[in-house]
C-alpha positions in Angstrom: -50.0 38.9 -21.7 -48.3 41.4 -23.9 -51.3 41.6 -26.1 -53.6 42.7 -23.3 -51.3 44.5 -20.8 -52.6 47.9 -21.8 -56.2 46.8 -21.3 -55.4 45.4 -17.9 -53.5 48.6 -16.9 -56.5 50.8 -18.1 -58.9 48.6 -16.1 -56.7 48.9 -13.0 -56.4 52.7 -13.3 -60.1 53.2 -14.0 -61.3 50.7 -11.3 -61.6 53.3 -8.5 -63.8 55.6 -10.6 -66.1 52.8 -11.7 -66.3 51.4 -8.1 -67.0 54.9 -6.7 -69.8 55.4 -9.2 -71.4 52.1 -8.3 -71.2 52.9 -4.6 -72.7 56.4 -5.2 -75.6 54.9 -7.2 -76.3 52.5 -4.3 -76.1 55.3 -1.7 -72.8 53.8 -0.2 -70.3 56.3 1.0 -66.8 55.3 -0.2 -64.2 57.1 2.0 -61.1 55.6 0.4 -59.9 52.5 -1.4 -56.6 51.1 -0.3 -54.9 49.4 -3.2 -51.8 47.3 -3.7 -50.5 45.7 -6.9 -48.9 42.3 -7.2 -47.6 42.0 -10.8 -46.3 38.5 -11.7 -44.7 36.4 -14.4 -43.3 32.8 -14.5 -41.1 32.4 -11.4 -39.3 29.5 -13.0 -38.1 31.6 -15.9 -38.1 35.3 -14.8 -35.8 36.5 -12.1 -38.0 39.6 -11.4 -41.2 37.5 -11.5 -43.1 39.4 -8.8 -43.3 43.2 -8.5 -45.2 44.5 -5.4 -46.2 48.1 -5.0 -46.6 49.9 -1.8 -50.2 50.4 -0.6 -51.9 53.4 -2.2 -55.0 55.2 -0.8 -57.2 56.2 -3.6 -58.1 58.8 -4.7 -55.5 60.8 -2.8 -52.5 58.8 -4.1 -53.9 58.3 -7.6 -50.9 59.7 -9.4 -48.5 57.4 -7.6 -50.7 54.4 -8.2 -51.1 55.3 -11.9 -47.3 55.7 -12.2 -46.7 52.3 -10.8 -49.3 50.6 -13.0 -48.2 52.5 -16.1 -44.6 51.3 -15.5 -45.5 47.6 -15.7 -44.4 45.8 -18.8 -45.2 42.4 -20.2 -41.8 40.9 -20.8 -39.8 37.7 -20.2 -41.6 34.4 -19.9 -41.2 30.9 -21.1 -44.3 28.6 -21.5 -47.8 29.9 -21.1 -48.7 29.1 -17.5 -47.6 31.8 -15.0 -47.2 32.1 -11.3 -50.7 33.2 -10.6 -51.2 31.1 -7.5 -48.0 32.6 -6.0 -49.3 36.1 -6.7 -52.6 35.3 -5.0 -50.6 33.8 -2.1 -48.7 37.1 -1.8 -51.9 39.1 -1.8 -53.5 36.7 0.8 -50.5 37.1 3.0 -51.0 40.8 3.2 -51.1 41.5 7.0 -52.6 45.0 7.1 -56.1 44.4 5.7 -57.6 46.7 8.3 -60.6 46.0 10.5 -63.2 43.2 10.0 -66.3 45.2 11.0 -68.8 44.1 8.5 -68.5 47.4 6.6 -65.0 47.1 5.1 -64.4 44.9 2.2 -61.2 43.1 1.3 -61.1 42.6 -2.5 -58.5 40.7 -4.5 -58.8 41.1 -8.2 -56.7 38.9 -10.5 -56.3 39.8 -14.2 -54.5 37.1 -16.3 -54.6 35.6 -19.7 -52.8 32.4 -18.7 -53.4 29.3 -16.6 -51.5 29.0 -13.3 -48.5 26.8 -12.8 -49.1 23.3 -11.2 -46.8 20.5 -10.2 -44.1 20.4 -7.6 -41.4 21.1 -10.2 -43.2 24.3 -11.3 -45.0 25.7 -8.2 -44.7 25.3 -4.5 -48.3 26.5 -3.9 -51.0 23.9 -3.6 -54.5 25.0 -4.6 -56.0 23.5 -1.4 -53.6 25.4 0.8 -54.5 28.6 -1.0 -58.2 28.0 -0.6 -57.7 27.4 3.2 -55.7 30.6 3.4 -58.5 32.5 1.7 -61.1 31.0 4.0 -59.1 32.2 7.0 -59.1 35.8 5.8 -61.5 38.5 7.2 -65.2 37.9 6.5 -65.6 40.8 4.1 -63.4 39.3 1.5 -64.1 39.1 -2.3 -62.1 37.4 -5.0 -62.7 38.6 -8.6 -61.0 36.6 -11.4 -60.6 37.9 -14.9 -59.0 34.7 -16.2 -59.3 31.9 -18.8 -61.4 29.0 -17.6 -59.5 26.1 -19.2 -56.0 24.7 -19.0 -53.0 25.1 -21.3 -51.9 22.5 -23.8 -48.8 21.9 -21.6 -49.0 19.6 -18.6 -48.0 22.2 -16.1 -51.1 24.5 -16.5 -54.0 24.6 -14.0 -57.5 25.9 -14.7 -58.8 29.0 -12.9 -62.2 27.2 -13.1 -61.0 25.3 -10.0 -61.5 28.4 -8.0 -65.0 29.1 -9.4 -67.5 29.6 -6.6 
């Protein structure tokens, strides 16, 4: 991840402006975008494997959001697979998504350059359980993955392609 962390951080910081522009072009009024960051590593190797921000309302809390994102560093690690499923589970467990009224959208964006950890000795999250959890979330949900499609050469890496569709 160290080779692309600055690209990921720039994408996260510029997401609101790009999203707002797309909304404006479609005649959609965007009042605010509530954002929370779940930054993760390999939980089996790194003691501080999950960093969770507070929820930021953009654009009014842009400087606080930018400070959190800019403070993230790619460090630690062991093998290539990371705790991506655990990070998604943390995001899906967020309880204050707001109203489910057909107008609000609940968007989870995952940026990663690594497969997710699989196997009971590496991860306690089952893909099928995560999919069930996702399907129980409010109807306006969207999952956007910026992730490699294949698996790693090690036996403990799962393919993000399993979530395609």
